[in-house]
VONU-518008 format. One record per atom (N, C-alpha, C): residue number from 1; atom name; x, z, y. Coordinates in steps of 0.1 Angstrom, whole numbers. Atoms other than C-alpha are relative to their C-alpha. Layout:
REM residues N
 seq atom    px    pz    py
 NUM   CA     X     Z     Y
...
END
This chain:
REM residues 128
 seq atom    px    pz    py
   1    N    15    -1   -14
   1   CA    -3     1     0
   1    C    13    -2    12
   2    N    -8     1   -12
   2   CA    13    -8    34
   2    C   -12     2    12
   3    N     8    -4   -15
   3   CA    -4     7    69
   3    C     6    -6    10
   4    N    -8     7   -13
   4   CA     2   -13    98
   4    C    -9     7    13
   5    N     4    -5   -11
   5   CA    -3     2   133
   5    C     4    -7    13
   6    N    -6     7   -13
   6   CA    -1   -18   164
   6    C    -1     6    15
   7    N     3    -9   -13
   7   CA     3    -6   200
   7    C     6   -12    10
   8    N    -5     7   -10
   8   CA    12   -20   232
   8    C   -10    -9     8
   9    N    11     7    -5
   9   CA   -19   -36   241
   9    C    -4     5    16
  10    N     4    -5   -15
  10   CA   -36   -32   277
  10    C    -2   -11     8
  11    N     4    12   -12
  11   CA   -43   -51   309
  11    C    13    -8     6
  12    N   -12     6    -5
  12   CA   -17   -76   321
  12    C    -7   -10    13
  13    N     5    14    -8
  13   CA   -21  -105   350
  13    C     7   -12    -3
  14    N    -7    14     4
  14   CA   -17  -138   349
  14    C    17    -3     2
  15    N   -10     4    -3
  15   CA    19  -149   346
  15    C    12    14    -6
  16    N    -8   -12     7
  16   CA    30  -112   334
  16    C     7     2   -15
  17    N    -4    -2    15
  17   CA    44   -98   301
  17    C    -7    12    -6
  18    N     2   -10     9
  18   CA    37   -76   273
  18    C     6     0   -11
  19    N    -7     2    12
  19   CA    53   -66   243
  19    C    -8    11   -11
  20    N    10    -7     8
  20   CA    31   -55   212
  20    C     8     6   -13
  21    N    -9    -2    12
  21   CA    46   -35   183
  21    C   -11     2   -11
  22    N     8    -1    11
  22   CA    35   -31   148
  22    C     8     9   -10
  23    N    -5   -10     8
  23   CA    46     0   129
  23    C    -5    -2   -15
  24    N     4     1    13
  24   CA    44    -5    90
  24    C     5    16    -8
  25    N     0   -13     8
  25   CA    42    25    67
  25    C     9    -9   -15
  26    N    -6     6    11
  26   CA    63    21    33
  26    C    14    -1     1
  27    N   -14     0    -1
  27   CA    97    16    22
  27    C     2   -16    -7
  28    N    -2    12     6
  28   CA    94   -21     9
  28    C    -7   -12    17
  29    N     1     9   -14
  29   CA    89   -37    50
  29    C     6   -12    -5
  30    N    -7    11     1
  30   CA   115   -60    43
  30    C    -4   -12   -10
  31    N     6     6    12
  31   CA    94   -75    13
  31    C   -11   -12     8
  32    N    11     9    -5
  32   CA    67   -92    36
  32    C     4    -6    11
  33    N     2     9   -10
  33   CA    61  -120    57
  33    C    -8     7    10
  34    N     8    -6   -11
  34   CA    49  -106    89
  34    C    -7   -11    13
  35    N     7    11   -11
  35   CA    22  -125   111
  35    C    -9     6    11
  36    N     7    -5   -12
  36   CA     3  -118   145
  36    C   -13   -10     1
  37    N    13     6    -2
  37   CA   -33  -129   146
  37    C    -9     4    12
  38    N    12    -4    -9
  38   CA   -59  -130   175
  38    C   -13    -5     1
  39    N    17     4    -1
  39   CA   -97  -130   180
  39    C    -3     5    14
  40    N     5    -5   -15
  40   CA  -111  -135   214
  40    C   -14     1     1
  41    N    13    -1     0
  41   CA  -146  -129   223
  41    C    -7   -12    -5
  42    N     6     8     2
  42   CA  -169  -150   204
  42    C     6   -13    -9
  43    N   -10    10     8
  43   CA  -142  -171   183
  43    C     4     7   -11
  44    N    -5    -4    13
  44   CA  -128  -171   150
  44    C    15     7     3
  45    N   -13    -6    -1
  45   CA   -95  -150   146
  45    C    10   -13    -5
  46    N   -11    11     2
  46   CA   -64  -175   148
  46    C    14     4     0
  47    N   -14    -1     2
  47   CA   -29  -177   139
  47    C     6     1    13
  48    N   -10    -1   -14
  48   CA    -3  -167   168
  48    C    14    -1    -5
  49    N   -16     1     3
  49   CA    31  -162   151
  49    C     2     4   -14
  50    N    -5    -4    14
  50   CA    49  -155   116
  50    C    15     1     3
  51    N   -11     1     1
  51   CA    81  -145   108
  51    C     5     3   -15
  52    N    -6     1    12
  52   CA   102  -148    75
  52    C     6    15    -3
  53    N    -6    -9     5
  53   CA   114  -121    54
  53    C    15     1     4
  54    N   -12    -1    -2
  54   CA   148  -129    63
  54    C     4    -1    13
  55    N     0     1   -14
  55   CA   141  -130   101
  55    C     7   -13     6
  56    N    -3    11    -8
  56   CA   155  -164   107
  56    C    -8   -10     0
  57    N     8     9    -1
  57   CA   126  -184   105
  57    C   -16     5     5
  58    N    13    -7    -6
  58   CA    93  -181   127
  58    C    -8   -14     1
  59    N    10     9    -3
  59   CA    63  -201   134
  59    C    -9     4     9
  60    N     7    -4   -10
  60   CA    42  -202   162
  60    C   -11   -11     3
  61    N    10    11    -6
  61   CA     9  -220   174
  61    C     2    -6    14
  62    N    -6    12   -12
  62   CA    13  -248   199
  62    C    -3     9    11
  63    N     0    -5   -12
  63   CA    -3  -227   224
  63    C     6    12     8
  64    N    -9   -14    -2
  64   CA    21  -197   225
  64    C    14    -6     0
  65    N   -11     3     3
  65   CA    51  -216   218
  65    C     9     0    16
  66    N    -9    -4   -11
  66   CA    81  -209   244
  66    C    -6    11    10
  67    N     7   -11   -10
  67   CA    59  -181   260
  67    C     0    13   -10
  68    N    -1   -10    10
  68   CA    57  -158   226
  68    C    12     1    -8
  69    N    -9    -1    12
  69   CA    84  -145   204
  69    C    -3    13    -9
  70    N    -1   -10    10
  70   CA    82  -129   172
  70    C    12     7    -7
  71    N   -13    -5     4
  71   CA   109  -106   161
  71    C    -4    13   -12
  72    N    -2   -14     9
  72   CA   115   -77   134
  72    C     9    10     0
  73    N   -11   -13     0
  73   CA   135   -44   129
  73    C    -4     2   -14
  74    N     5    -6    13
  74   CA   134   -40    92
  74    C     5    15    -2
  75    N    -6   -12     1
  75   CA   154    -8    98
  75    C   -11    11     4
  76    N    12    -6    -4
  76   CA   123     5   117
  76    C   -14    -4    -4
  77    N    12     3     4
  77   CA    97   -11    98
  77    C    -9    -4     9
  78    N     7     2   -11
  78   CA    85   -27   129
  78    C     1   -18     5
  79    N     2    15    -3
  79   CA    73   -62   138
  79    C    -2    -3    19
  80    N     5     2   -14
  80   CA    71   -72   177
  80    C    -5   -13     4
  81    N     6    12    -8
  81   CA    52   -98   198
  81    C     6     2    14
  82    N    -4    -2   -13
  82   CA    70  -102   231
  82    C    -9   -13     6
  83    N    10    11    -6
  83   CA    42  -123   253
  83    C     6     0    13
  84    N    -2     3   -13
  84   CA    56  -137   286
  84    C   -10   -12     4
  85    N     9    10    -9
  85   CA    39  -160   313
  85    C   -16     2    -8
  86    N    12     0     6
  86   CA     6  -149   300
  86    C   -11    -4     8
  87    N    14     9    -7
  87   CA   -28  -168   306
  87    C   -11     9    -3
  88    N    11   -10     5
  88   CA   -62  -154   307
  88    C    -5    -5   -15
  89    N     2     4    16
  89   CA   -68  -173   273
  89    C     8     5   -11
  90    N    -9    -5    10
  90   CA   -44  -152   257
  90    C    -7    14    -4
  91    N     7   -14     2
  91   CA   -69  -123   262
  91    C   -10    -1   -16
  92    N     6    -1    15
  92   CA   -80  -111   228
  92    C     4    13    -6
  93    N    -5    -9    10
  93   CA   -77   -84   202
  93    C    13    -5    -9
  94    N    -9     6     9
  94   CA   -44   -90   184
  94    C     2    10   -12
  95    N     0    -6    11
  95   CA   -40   -81   149
  95    C    18    -2    -5
  96    N   -12     5     8
  96   CA    -4   -79   127
  96    C    -6     1   -15
  97    N     5     1     7
  97   CA    -7   -87    96
  97    C    15     0   -13
  98    N   -12     2    10
  98   CA    17   -85    61
  98    C    -5    -6   -13
  99    N     2     8    11
  99   CA    18  -107    32
  99    C    14     1   -10
 100    N    -9     0     9
 100   CA    37  -111     2
 100    C     0   -14    -7
 101    N     3     9     8
 101   CA    29  -145    -4
 101    C    14   -10    -1
 102    N   -15     3     5
 102   CA    61  -167   -18
 102    C     3    -9     9
 103    N    -4    11    -7
 103   CA    61  -199     2
 103    C    -3     4    16
 104    N     0     1   -14
 104   CA    71  -195    39
 104    C    -4   -14     6
 105    N     2    12    -6
 105   CA    53  -225    49
 105    C   -12     0    11
 106    N     9    -2   -13
 106   CA    32  -232    81
 106    C   -14     2    -7
 107    N    14    -3     4
 107   CA    -1  -238    62
 107    C    -2    15    -4
 108    N     3   -14     7
 108   CA     3  -205    41
 108    C     2    10    14
 109    N    -2   -11   -10
 109   CA    14  -184    73
 109    C   -12     0    10
 110    N    14     3   -10
 110   CA   -16  -199    96
 110    C   -11     6    -8
 111    N    11     1     6
 111   CA   -39  -190    69
 111    C    -4    17    -4
 112    N     2   -17     0
 112   CA   -54  -151    73
 112    C     1     1   -15
 113    N     6    -5    13
 113   CA   -65  -150    35
 113    C    16     0    -6
 114    N   -14    -2     5
 114   CA   -25  -152    28
 114    C     1    14     1
 115    N    -4   -12    -2
 115   CA   -20  -118    41
 115    C    -8    10    -5
 116    N     6    -9    12
 116   CA   -27   -88    17
 116    C    -5    15    13
 117    N     4    -9    -9
 117   CA   -26   -60    47
 117    C    -3    -1    16
 118    N     4     1   -15
 118   CA   -40   -58    86
 118    C    -1    13     7
 119    N     2   -12    -9
 119   CA   -37   -36   114
 119    C   -14     1     6
 120    N    15     0    -8
 120   CA   -68   -24   134
 120    C    -1    -8    12
 121    N     1     9   -11
 121   CA   -59   -45   161
 121    C     4     7    15
 122    N    -2    -6   -13
 122   CA   -49   -40   199
 122    C    -6    -8     8
 123    N     8    13    -6
 123   CA   -67   -55   227
 123    C     9    -3    11
 124    N    -7     6   -13
 124   CA   -52   -75   255
 124    C    -9    -7    10
 125    N     8     8   -11
 125   CA   -68   -85   287
 125    C    12    -6     9
 126    N   -10     5   -11
 126   CA   -49  -110   312
 126    C   -11    -3     8
 127    N     9     2   -11
 127   CA   -67  -110   344
 127    C     7    -9    12
 128    N    -6     4   -12
 128   CA   -60  -128   376
 128    C    -5     5    13
END
């Protein structure tokens, strides 16, 4: 079992920055592919970013490329999402997820059902 707890959400202005953290319980954090998803009001949950077990491979959805950076610190059992140049359309509840699926393919990483564990979510509001 892995428990995930997100933090770092809140209110930001357009063009501002926030860093989300997701702390995981357990001693096998480095066995998991980690992902961030988000869900805006009235919309389906969507993939944001994922990072491989080896910390060298990452994927991003097109709308956040160049603005968001996913990283992980296995010594701290934590994955991060640095969000810069925030836009109103980034407003959403952000969830981190952990998965043990084998292939670090884009299709697998973007699929919510690939992941085994989910955090409770943290809310981001970007206002002008």
